[in-house]
KOLKETI-751576 format. One record per residue (C-alpha): residue number from 1; residue in one letter; x, y, z. Coordinates in steps of 0.05 Angstrom, whole numbers, plus 5000, padded with zeros to 4 digits. Layout:
N
+-----+------+------+------+------+
! seq ! type !    x !    y !    z !
+-----+------+------+------+------+
! NUM !    a !    X !    Y !    Z !
...
+-----+------+------+------+------+
This chain:
411
+-----+------+------+------+------+
! seq ! type !    x !    y !    z !
+-----+------+------+------+------+
!   1 !    x ! 4683 ! 3066 ! 2169 !
!   2 !    x ! 4732 ! 3123 ! 2180 !
!   3 !    x ! 4703 ! 3193 ! 2184 !
!   4 !    x ! 4733 ! 3262 ! 2183 !
!   5 !    x ! 4745 ! 3290 ! 2254 !
!   6 !    x ! 4719 ! 3359 ! 2267 !
!   7 !    x ! 4763 ! 3406 ! 2306 !
!   8 !    x ! 4742 ! 3441 ! 2368 !
!   9 !    x ! 4748 ! 3506 ! 2327 !
!  10 !    x ! 4689 ! 3486 ! 2283 !
!  11 !    x ! 4626 ! 3524 ! 2304 !
!  12 !    x ! 4670 ! 3558 ! 2358 !
!  13 !    x ! 4669 ! 3632 ! 2378 !
!  14 !    x ! 4730 ! 3640 ! 2333 !
!  15 !    x ! 4692 ! 3609 ! 2276 !
!  16 !    x ! 4636 ! 3661 ! 2285 !
!  17 !    x ! 4686 ! 3717 ! 2291 !
!  18 !    x ! 4718 ! 3693 ! 2226 !
!  19 !    x ! 4649 ! 3694 ! 2194 !
!  20 !    x ! 4636 ! 3767 ! 2211 !
!  21 !    x ! 4704 ! 3787 ! 2185 !
!  22 !    x ! 4689 ! 3749 ! 2120 !
!  23 !    x ! 4624 ! 3787 ! 2116 !
!  24 !    x ! 4659 ! 3853 ! 2124 !
!  25 !    x ! 4710 ! 3834 ! 2071 !
!  26 !    x ! 4657 ! 3813 ! 2021 !
!  27 !    x ! 4621 ! 3879 ! 2032 !
!  28 !    x ! 4684 ! 3920 ! 2022 !
!  29 !    x ! 4706 ! 3880 ! 1961 !
!  30 !    x ! 4637 ! 3889 ! 1931 !
!  31 !    x ! 4654 ! 3963 ! 1920 !
!  32 !    x ! 4684 ! 3939 ! 1853 !
!  33 !    x ! 4617 ! 3912 ! 1829 !
!  34 !    x ! 4572 ! 3970 ! 1849 !
!  35 !    x ! 4618 ! 4030 ! 1834 !
!  36 !    x ! 4593 ! 4032 ! 1764 !
!  37 !    x ! 4522 ! 4044 ! 1785 !
!  38 !    x ! 4539 ! 4114 ! 1808 !
!  39 !    x ! 4598 ! 4132 ! 1764 !
!  40 !    x ! 4563 ! 4118 ! 1698 !
!  41 !    x ! 4529 ! 4187 ! 1690 !
!  42 !    x ! 4591 ! 4230 ! 1705 !
!  43 !    x ! 4633 ! 4183 ! 1664 !
!  44 !    x ! 4587 ! 4191 ! 1606 !
!  45 !    x ! 4586 ! 4266 ! 1611 !
!  46 !    x ! 4661 ! 4274 ! 1618 !
!  47 !    x ! 4680 ! 4226 ! 1563 !
!  48 !    x ! 4624 ! 4247 ! 1516 !
!  49 !    x ! 4601 ! 4176 ! 1503 !
!  50 !    x ! 4534 ! 4140 ! 1492 !
!  51 !    x ! 4500 ! 4102 ! 1551 !
!  52 !    x ! 4513 ! 4035 ! 1518 !
!  53 !    x ! 4587 ! 4051 ! 1513 !
!  54 !    x ! 4589 ! 4076 ! 1585 !
!  55 !    x ! 4561 ! 4008 ! 1606 !
!  56 !    x ! 4619 ! 3969 ! 1579 !
!  57 !    x ! 4663 ! 3976 ! 1640 !
!  58 !    x ! 4610 ! 3938 ! 1682 !
!  59 !    x ! 4609 ! 3881 ! 1628 !
!  60 !    x ! 4684 ! 3875 ! 1634 !
!  61 !    x ! 4681 ! 3877 ! 1710 !
!  62 !    x ! 4635 ! 3817 ! 1710 !
!  63 !    x ! 4680 ! 3780 ! 1664 !
!  64 !    x ! 4741 ! 3795 ! 1707 !
!  65 !    x ! 4700 ! 3774 ! 1767 !
!  66 !    x ! 4682 ! 3707 ! 1735 !
!  67 !    x ! 4752 ! 3689 ! 1710 !
!  68 !    x ! 4783 ! 3715 ! 1774 !
!  69 !    x ! 4736 ! 3670 ! 1815 !
!  70 !    x ! 4771 ! 3609 ! 1787 !
!  71 !    x ! 4842 ! 3638 ! 1797 !
!  72 !    x ! 4828 ! 3662 ! 1870 !
!  73 !    x ! 4797 ! 3595 ! 1886 !
!  74 !    x ! 4861 ! 3558 ! 1865 !
!  75 !    x ! 4904 ! 3607 ! 1906 !
!  76 !    x ! 4858 ! 3595 ! 1965 !
!  77 !    x ! 4865 ! 3520 ! 1958 !
!  78 !    x ! 4940 ! 3522 ! 1953 !
!  79 !    x ! 4961 ! 3580 ! 2000 !
!  80 !    x ! 4902 ! 3594 ! 2044 !
!  81 !    x ! 4849 ! 3648 ! 2044 !
!  82 !    x ! 4893 ! 3706 ! 2064 !
!  83 !    x ! 4932 ! 3705 ! 1998 !
!  84 !    x ! 4873 ! 3717 ! 1951 !
!  85 !    x ! 4845 ! 3770 ! 2000 !
!  86 !    x ! 4911 ! 3807 ! 1998 !
!  87 !    x ! 4917 ! 3800 ! 1923 !
!  88 !    x ! 4845 ! 3825 ! 1918 !
!  89 !    x ! 4858 ! 3886 ! 1962 !
!  90 !    x ! 4919 ! 3906 ! 1922 !
!  91 !    x ! 4883 ! 3895 ! 1856 !
!  92 !    x ! 4824 ! 3937 ! 1878 !
!  93 !    x ! 4868 ! 3993 ! 1904 !
!  94 !    x ! 4909 ! 3994 ! 1839 !
!  95 !    x ! 4845 ! 3989 ! 1799 !
!  96 !    x ! 4808 ! 4047 ! 1832 !
!  97 !    x ! 4870 ! 4092 ! 1831 !
!  98 !    x ! 4888 ! 4075 ! 1759 !
!  99 !    x ! 4817 ! 4082 ! 1735 !
! 100 !    x ! 4814 ! 4153 ! 1768 !
! 101 !    x ! 4873 ! 4171 ! 1724 !
! 102 !    x ! 4843 ! 4143 ! 1661 !
! 103 !    x ! 4839 ! 4192 ! 1602 !
! 104 !    x ! 4790 ! 4154 ! 1558 !
! 105 !    x ! 4739 ! 4098 ! 1560 !
! 106 !    x ! 4785 ! 4044 ! 1533 !
! 107 !    x ! 4833 ! 4055 ! 1591 !
! 108 !    x ! 4775 ! 4058 ! 1642 !
! 109 !    x ! 4744 ! 3994 ! 1616 !
! 110 !    x ! 4809 ! 3955 ! 1613 !
! 111 !    x ! 4823 ! 3974 ! 1686 !
! 112 !    x ! 4755 ! 3951 ! 1708 !
! 113 !    x ! 4764 ! 3884 ! 1676 !
! 114 !    x ! 4836 ! 3869 ! 1692 !
! 115 !    x ! 4842 ! 3899 ! 1762 !
! 116 !    x ! 4775 ! 3917 ! 1794 !
! 117 !    x ! 4736 ! 3855 ! 1770 !
! 118 !    x ! 4792 ! 3808 ! 1789 !
! 119 !    x ! 4802 ! 3844 ! 1855 !
! 120 !    x ! 4729 ! 3835 ! 1873 !
! 121 !    x ! 4734 ! 3761 ! 1862 !
! 122 !    x ! 4790 ! 3757 ! 1915 !
! 123 !    x ! 4740 ! 3773 ! 1970 !
! 124 !    x ! 4682 ! 3729 ! 1947 !
! 125 !    x ! 4696 ! 3657 ! 1926 !
! 126 !    x ! 4755 ! 3644 ! 1973 !
! 127 !    x ! 4717 ! 3670 ! 2033 !
! 128 !    x ! 4653 ! 3632 ! 2017 !
! 129 !    x ! 4692 ! 3567 ! 2006 !
! 130 !    x ! 4733 ! 3580 ! 2068 !
! 131 !    x ! 4672 ! 3590 ! 2113 !
! 132 !    x ! 4643 ! 3521 ! 2092 !
! 133 !    x ! 4704 ! 3490 ! 2126 !
! 134 !    x ! 4691 ! 3522 ! 2195 !
! 135 !    x ! 4618 ! 3501 ! 2203 !
! 136 !    x ! 4581 ! 3435 ! 2205 !
! 137 !    x ! 4511 ! 3438 ! 2235 !
! 138 !    x ! 4502 ! 3513 ! 2216 !
! 139 !    x ! 4541 ! 3512 ! 2150 !
! 140 !    x ! 4482 ! 3536 ! 2109 !
! 141 !    x ! 4467 ! 3598 ! 2150 !
! 142 !    x ! 4542 ! 3612 ! 2152 !
! 143 !    x ! 4549 ! 3611 ! 2078 !
! 144 !    x ! 4484 ! 3653 ! 2070 !
! 145 !    x ! 4511 ! 3706 ! 2119 !
! 146 !    x ! 4578 ! 3713 ! 2081 !
! 147 !    x ! 4545 ! 3715 ! 2012 !
! 148 !    x ! 4496 ! 3768 ! 2037 !
! 149 !    x ! 4557 ! 3815 ! 2037 !
! 150 !    x ! 4547 ! 3819 ! 1962 !
! 151 !    x ! 4477 ! 3847 ! 1971 !
! 152 !    x ! 4499 ! 3889 ! 2031 !
! 153 !    x ! 4553 ! 3921 ! 1986 !
! 154 !    x ! 4498 ! 3941 ! 1938 !
! 155 !    x ! 4463 ! 3974 ! 1996 !
! 156 !    x ! 4523 ! 4011 ! 2026 !
! 157 !    x ! 4568 ! 4032 ! 1970 !
! 158 !    x ! 4524 ! 4067 ! 1918 !
! 159 !    x ! 4497 ! 4122 ! 1965 !
! 160 !    x ! 4564 ! 4128 ! 2000 !
! 161 !    x ! 4601 ! 4137 ! 1934 !
! 162 !    x ! 4548 ! 4182 ! 1907 !
! 163 !    x ! 4558 ! 4229 ! 1966 !
! 164 !    x ! 4631 ! 4236 ! 1953 !
! 165 !    x ! 4620 ! 4242 ! 1878 !
! 166 !    x ! 4573 ! 4301 ! 1890 !
! 167 !    x ! 4621 ! 4335 ! 1938 !
! 168 !    x ! 4690 ! 4317 ! 1908 !
! 169 !    x ! 4681 ! 4287 ! 1839 !
! 170 !    x ! 4685 ! 4216 ! 1813 !
! 171 !    x ! 4760 ! 4213 ! 1807 !
! 172 !    x ! 4775 ! 4234 ! 1879 !
! 173 !    x ! 4720 ! 4185 ! 1902 !
! 174 !    x ! 4753 ! 4127 ! 1864 !
! 175 !    x ! 4821 ! 4145 ! 1893 !
! 176 !    x ! 4792 ! 4148 ! 1964 !
! 177 !    x ! 4758 ! 4080 ! 1954 !
! 178 !    x ! 4822 ! 4048 ! 1931 !
! 179 !    x ! 4861 ! 4075 ! 1990 !
! 180 !    x ! 4806 ! 4050 ! 2037 !
! 181 !    x ! 4810 ! 3979 ! 2007 !
! 182 !    x ! 4884 ! 3978 ! 2013 !
! 183 !    x ! 4883 ! 3996 ! 2087 !
! 184 !    x ! 4820 ! 3961 ! 2112 !
! 185 !    x ! 4822 ! 3894 ! 2076 !
! 186 !    x ! 4893 ! 3871 ! 2099 !
! 187 !    x ! 4878 ! 3892 ! 2169 !
! 188 !    x ! 4816 ! 3848 ! 2169 !
! 189 !    x ! 4853 ! 3792 ! 2136 !
! 190 !    x ! 4898 ! 3786 ! 2198 !
! 191 !    x ! 4840 ! 3751 ! 2234 !
! 192 !    x ! 4841 ! 3695 ! 2180 !
! 193 !    x ! 4908 ! 3664 ! 2197 !
! 194 !    x ! 4887 ! 3597 ! 2226 !
! 195 !    x ! 4880 ! 3535 ! 2183 !
! 196 !    x ! 4809 ! 3509 ! 2174 !
! 197 !    x ! 4794 ! 3450 ! 2217 !
! 198 !    x ! 4767 ! 3408 ! 2160 !
! 199 !    x ! 4837 ! 3409 ! 2131 !
! 200 !    x ! 4880 ! 3417 ! 2191 !
! 201 !    x ! 4850 ! 3355 ! 2224 !
! 202 !    x ! 4862 ! 3308 ! 2165 !
! 203 !    x ! 4912 ! 3252 ! 2178 !
! 204 !    x ! 4945 ! 3214 ! 2120 !
! 205 !    x ! 4896 ! 3154 ! 2132 !
! 206 !    x ! 4835 ! 3200 ! 2134 !
! 207 !    x ! 4857 ! 3236 ! 2072 !
! 208 !    x ! 4863 ! 3171 ! 2035 !
! 209 !    x ! 4793 ! 3151 ! 2057 !
! 210 !    x ! 4764 ! 3218 ! 2036 !
! 211 !    x ! 4797 ! 3213 ! 1969 !
! 212 !    x ! 4769 ! 3144 ! 1959 !
! 213 !    x ! 4698 ! 3166 ! 1977 !
! 214 !    x ! 4701 ! 3228 ! 1936 !
! 215 !    x ! 4730 ! 3194 ! 1874 !
! 216 !    x ! 4658 ! 3184 ! 1845 !
! 217 !    x ! 4613 ! 3236 ! 1878 !
! 218 !    x ! 4541 ! 3214 ! 1869 !
! 219 !    x ! 4569 ! 3161 ! 1822 !
! 220 !    x ! 4597 ! 3213 ! 1773 !
! 221 !    x ! 4667 ! 3232 ! 1758 !
! 222 !    x ! 4684 ! 3296 ! 1794 !
! 223 !    x ! 4688 ! 3332 ! 1726 !
! 224 !    x ! 4618 ! 3308 ! 1706 !
! 225 !    x ! 4586 ! 3330 ! 1770 !
! 226 !    x ! 4621 ! 3397 ! 1764 !
! 227 !    x ! 4596 ! 3404 ! 1694 !
! 228 !    x ! 4523 ! 3390 ! 1716 !
! 229 !    x ! 4529 ! 3442 ! 1771 !
! 230 !    x ! 4556 ! 3494 ! 1722 !
! 231 !    x ! 4498 ! 3482 ! 1673 !
! 232 !    x ! 4450 ! 3490 ! 1732 !
! 233 !    x ! 4486 ! 3553 ! 1752 !
! 234 !    x ! 4481 ! 3585 ! 1684 !
! 235 !    x ! 4410 ! 3565 ! 1676 !
! 236 !    x ! 4386 ! 3593 ! 1744 !
! 237 !    x ! 4423 ! 3658 ! 1735 !
! 238 !    x ! 4397 ! 3669 ! 1663 !
! 239 !    x ! 4327 ! 3668 ! 1695 !
! 240 !    x ! 4348 ! 3708 ! 1756 !
! 241 !    x ! 4379 ! 3766 ! 1718 !
! 242 !    x ! 4318 ! 3780 ! 1674 !
! 243 !    x ! 4278 ! 3820 ! 1726 !
! 244 !    x ! 4340 ! 3848 ! 1758 !
! 245 !    x ! 4366 ! 3880 ! 1695 !
! 246 !    x ! 4301 ! 3896 ! 1657 !
! 247 !    x ! 4252 ! 3914 ! 1713 !
! 248 !    x ! 4259 ! 3990 ! 1702 !
! 249 !    x ! 4251 ! 3983 ! 1626 !
! 250 !    x ! 4191 ! 3935 ! 1635 !
! 251 !    x ! 4155 ! 3985 ! 1680 !
! 252 !    x ! 4168 ! 4040 ! 1628 !
! 253 !    x ! 4138 ! 3999 ! 1574 !
! 254 !    x ! 4076 ! 3989 ! 1618 !
! 255 !    x ! 4070 ! 4064 ! 1624 !
! 256 !    x ! 4095 ! 4071 ! 1695 !
! 257 !    x ! 4149 ! 4122 ! 1715 !
! 258 !    x ! 4220 ! 4093 ! 1715 !
! 259 !    x ! 4226 ! 4111 ! 1788 !
! 260 !    x ! 4172 ! 4058 ! 1804 !
! 261 !    x ! 4215 ! 4005 ! 1769 !
! 262 !    x ! 4277 ! 4028 ! 1808 !
! 263 !    x ! 4235 ! 4020 ! 1873 !
! 264 !    x ! 4213 ! 3950 ! 1854 !
! 265 !    x ! 4286 ! 3932 ! 1841 !
! 266 !    x ! 4307 ! 3959 ! 1908 !
! 267 !    x ! 4251 ! 3917 ! 1942 !
! 268 !    x ! 4273 ! 3856 ! 1902 !
! 269 !    x ! 4346 ! 3863 ! 1928 !
! 270 !    x ! 4322 ! 3876 ! 1999 !
! 271 !    x ! 4280 ! 3813 ! 2001 !
! 272 !    x ! 4340 ! 3776 ! 1969 !
! 273 !    x ! 4377 ! 3788 ! 2032 !
! 274 !    x ! 4320 ! 3758 ! 2072 !
! 275 !    x ! 4318 ! 3699 ! 2024 !
! 276 !    x ! 4391 ! 3689 ! 2028 !
! 277 !    x ! 4390 ! 3682 ! 2103 !
! 278 !    x ! 4326 ! 3640 ! 2105 !
! 279 !    x ! 4354 ! 3592 ! 2051 !
! 280 !    x ! 4416 ! 3582 ! 2096 !
! 281 !    x ! 4372 ! 3559 ! 2153 !
! 282 !    x ! 4333 ! 3516 ! 2105 !
! 283 !    x ! 4398 ! 3485 ! 2076 !
! 284 !    x ! 4419 ! 3465 ! 2144 !
! 285 !    x ! 4357 ! 3420 ! 2148 !
! 286 !    x ! 4350 ! 3394 ! 2076 !
! 287 !    x ! 4420 ! 3402 ! 2047 !
! 288 !    x ! 4447 ! 3441 ! 1987 !
! 289 !    x ! 4413 ! 3399 ! 1933 !
! 290 !    x ! 4344 ! 3406 ! 1965 !
! 291 !    x ! 4354 ! 3480 ! 1973 !
! 292 !    x ! 4375 ! 3487 ! 1899 !
! 293 !    x ! 4310 ! 3448 ! 1878 !
! 294 !    x ! 4265 ! 3490 ! 1923 !
! 295 !    x ! 4296 ! 3555 ! 1898 !
! 296 !    x ! 4291 ! 3535 ! 1825 !
! 297 !    x ! 4218 ! 3517 ! 1831 !
! 298 !    x ! 4201 ! 3580 ! 1869 !
! 299 !    x ! 4238 ! 3625 ! 1821 !
! 300 !    x ! 4200 ! 3595 ! 1762 !
! 301 !    x ! 4136 ! 3608 ! 1800 !
! 302 !    x ! 4153 ! 3680 ! 1813 !
! 303 !    x ! 4171 ! 3691 ! 1740 !
! 304 !    x ! 4104 ! 3661 ! 1721 !
! 305 !    x ! 4068 ! 3710 ! 1764 !
! 306 !    x ! 4096 ! 3769 ! 1723 !
! 307 !    x ! 4054 ! 3744 ! 1664 !
! 308 !    x ! 3982 ! 3754 ! 1690 !
! 309 !    x ! 3996 ! 3811 ! 1736 !
! 310 !    x ! 4019 ! 3878 ! 1707 !
! 311 !    x ! 3983 ! 3930 ! 1752 !
! 312 !    x ! 4029 ! 3973 ! 1796 !
! 313 !    x ! 4012 ! 3945 ! 1863 !
! 314 !    x ! 4014 ! 3874 ! 1839 !
! 315 !    x ! 4082 ! 3886 ! 1807 !
! 316 !    x ! 4110 ! 3909 ! 1875 !
! 317 !    x ! 4084 ! 3847 ! 1908 !
! 318 !    x ! 4110 ! 3801 ! 1853 !
! 319 !    x ! 4179 ! 3835 ! 1855 !
! 320 !    x ! 4182 ! 3824 ! 1930 !
! 321 !    x ! 4164 ! 3750 ! 1921 !
! 322 !    x ! 4216 ! 3743 ! 1866 !
! 323 !    x ! 4269 ! 3771 ! 1912 !
! 324 !    x ! 4245 ! 3727 ! 1969 !
! 325 !    x ! 4248 ! 3664 ! 1924 !
! 326 !    x ! 4313 ! 3673 ! 1886 !
! 327 !    x ! 4362 ! 3695 ! 1940 !
! 328 !    x ! 4380 ! 3624 ! 1963 !
! 329 !    x ! 4398 ! 3594 ! 1895 !
! 330 !    x ! 4471 ! 3616 ! 1889 !
! 331 !    x ! 4489 ! 3599 ! 1963 !
! 332 !    x ! 4467 ! 3528 ! 1951 !
! 333 !    x ! 4524 ! 3514 ! 1902 !
! 334 !    x ! 4581 ! 3523 ! 1953 !
! 335 !    x ! 4543 ! 3477 ! 2000 !
! 336 !    x ! 4535 ! 3423 ! 1947 !
! 337 !    x ! 4610 ! 3429 ! 1931 !
! 338 !    x ! 4626 ! 3421 ! 2005 !
! 339 !    x ! 4581 ! 3361 ! 2010 !
! 340 !    x ! 4607 ! 3322 ! 1951 !
! 341 !    x ! 4678 ! 3343 ! 1937 !
! 342 !    x ! 4742 ! 3344 ! 1977 !
! 343 !    x ! 4753 ! 3402 ! 2024 !
! 344 !    x ! 4821 ! 3411 ! 1993 !
! 345 !    x ! 4787 ! 3430 ! 1926 !
! 346 !    x ! 4733 ! 3475 ! 1957 !
! 347 !    x ! 4761 ! 3539 ! 1930 !
! 348 !    x ! 4773 ! 3516 ! 1858 !
! 349 !    x ! 4707 ! 3479 ! 1854 !
! 350 !    x ! 4667 ! 3536 ! 1884 !
! 351 !    x ! 4702 ! 3587 ! 1839 !
! 352 !    x ! 4686 ! 3547 ! 1777 !
! 353 !    x ! 4611 ! 3543 ! 1794 !
! 354 !    x ! 4607 ! 3616 ! 1813 !
! 355 !    x ! 4640 ! 3634 ! 1747 !
! 356 !    x ! 4584 ! 3595 ! 1712 !
! 357 !    x ! 4531 ! 3634 ! 1751 !
! 358 !    x ! 4564 ! 3699 ! 1729 !
! 359 !    x ! 4562 ! 3675 ! 1658 !
! 360 !    x ! 4488 ! 3662 ! 1667 !
! 361 !    x ! 4478 ! 3734 ! 1696 !
! 362 !    x ! 4514 ! 3764 ! 1635 !
! 363 !    x ! 4474 ! 3721 ! 1585 !
! 364 !    x ! 4410 ! 3733 ! 1623 !
! 365 !    x ! 4421 ! 3808 ! 1622 !
! 366 !    x ! 4428 ! 3807 ! 1545 !
! 367 !    x ! 4379 ! 3754 ! 1523 !
! 368 !    x ! 4314 ! 3788 ! 1545 !
! 369 !    x ! 4334 ! 3851 ! 1508 !
! 370 !    x ! 4345 ! 3810 ! 1444 !
! 371 !    x ! 4279 ! 3774 ! 1454 !
! 372 !    x ! 4243 ! 3841 ! 1465 !
! 373 !    x ! 4273 ! 3867 ! 1399 !
! 374 !    x ! 4248 ! 3806 ! 1364 !
! 375 !    x ! 4176 ! 3804 ! 1395 !
! 376 !    x ! 4163 ! 3875 ! 1418 !
! 377 !    x ! 4144 ! 3850 ! 1487 !
! 378 !    x ! 4176 ! 3823 ! 1549 !
! 379 !    x ! 4125 ! 3767 ! 1556 !
! 380 !    x ! 4166 ! 3718 ! 1515 !
! 381 !    x ! 4228 ! 3738 ! 1557 !
! 382 !    x ! 4190 ! 3719 ! 1621 !
! 383 !    x ! 4173 ! 3651 ! 1590 !
! 384 !    x ! 4245 ! 3643 ! 1569 !
! 385 !    x ! 4265 ! 3655 ! 1642 !
! 386 !    x ! 4216 ! 3603 ! 1666 !
! 387 !    x ! 4245 ! 3553 ! 1616 !
! 388 !    x ! 4316 ! 3564 ! 1643 !
! 389 !    x ! 4292 ! 3556 ! 1715 !
! 390 !    x ! 4262 ! 3489 ! 1695 !
! 391 !    x ! 4330 ! 3467 ! 1669 !
! 392 !    x ! 4359 ! 3479 ! 1738 !
! 393 !    x ! 4298 ! 3444 ! 1769 !
! 394 !    x ! 4310 ! 3383 ! 1725 !
! 395 !    x ! 4384 ! 3377 ! 1744 !
! 396 !    x ! 4369 ! 3387 ! 1817 !
! 397 !    x ! 4316 ! 3332 ! 1815 !
! 398 !    x ! 4364 ! 3284 ! 1778 !
! 399 !    x ! 4420 ! 3296 ! 1828 !
! 400 !    x ! 4373 ! 3287 ! 1887 !
! 401 !    x ! 4351 ! 3220 ! 1856 !
! 402 !    x ! 4423 ! 3199 ! 1849 !
! 403 !    x ! 4439 ! 3221 ! 1921 !
! 404 !    x ! 4385 ! 3174 ! 1948 !
! 405 !    x ! 4413 ! 3115 ! 1910 !
! 406 !    x ! 4486 ! 3130 ! 1915 !
! 407 !    x ! 4527 ! 3092 ! 1966 !
! 408 !    x ! 4599 ! 3118 ! 1975 !
! 409 !    x ! 4653 ! 3067 ! 1969 !
! 410 !    x ! 4694 ! 3049 ! 2030 !
! 411 !    x ! 4769 ! 3061 ! 2028 !
+-----+------+------+------+------+
């Protein structure tokens, strides 16, 4: 049986250098996601708008991020990872500067969706898909480190931007952020010029073999397997976003100060970084599908713990557990894509699944609020999150069963 050769550059010092560059780029590109967390109050005050209206730019940013993930993935597959990174840097720079010049909410919102959201996607999916091609034995931890840049951005950018907003105003801060993205990101992208070994080492014969083996991944058509992964991605992120979006409101309903809920959210995100790194190590031992199953079961367990425990100390502990359990779910999808699809399609396939997870985050942010309005309590919303996690669990179990029985066809 013919197998794919692995270049000497895989797992090499250069591969690790490339990984740290990718982490830096994801962290810088994440400025587009987290800028709204600090600009919302001054935006609301200057434009004289309601809090719900001031939240619209974030919604459009996530939509742009999701749609841009597919586009940037395709660009990465066709032209290499540098192209989407450069497109992302220019989009972010134009977006921040143009948003700073906006005169009303409509202009500001449109810029966030069309430029900032799409620009953020240029430094996420392409870099995650690319790093899967540079590692073999340590692929799981490599993906986890790069994807941690998203959480790291949430740690770095809000306090940094808040400092400059307090001293120089939000418009000057936006312009400065845009200029920084335009300068720093292309310079870092210079380190990404080499072709990934998983693609560079394919001969014509090996490419034909890979195509034959990947024609029916796990016995499915590629489109069918992709669809199952997208459903799993939507389901796990509907469940994941419930505590992330509604923790502060939930604490307020229980009679605790909103600041306590914000602290729980911060703890949740901090433990999410730990979870993301730990899950990468786990994935290197049990594979992407096993990690997805483990994460879905643990996430459902953590959500269930919110039902009997509503004391302050208990909520801190459960929030930490939730962060510790859910951080590895999303990184498992690029690993599954890399395991069962052609490396030449890594960007497009990964981008499509990541878009599905973002749809899940958006739906999961809205749905608990609707359930609360219908029932007057968040208990049913937690049960709803558990049910969605079980959907992901079922799909992961089914795919693992197929993986044990599936024998790839020889070329």
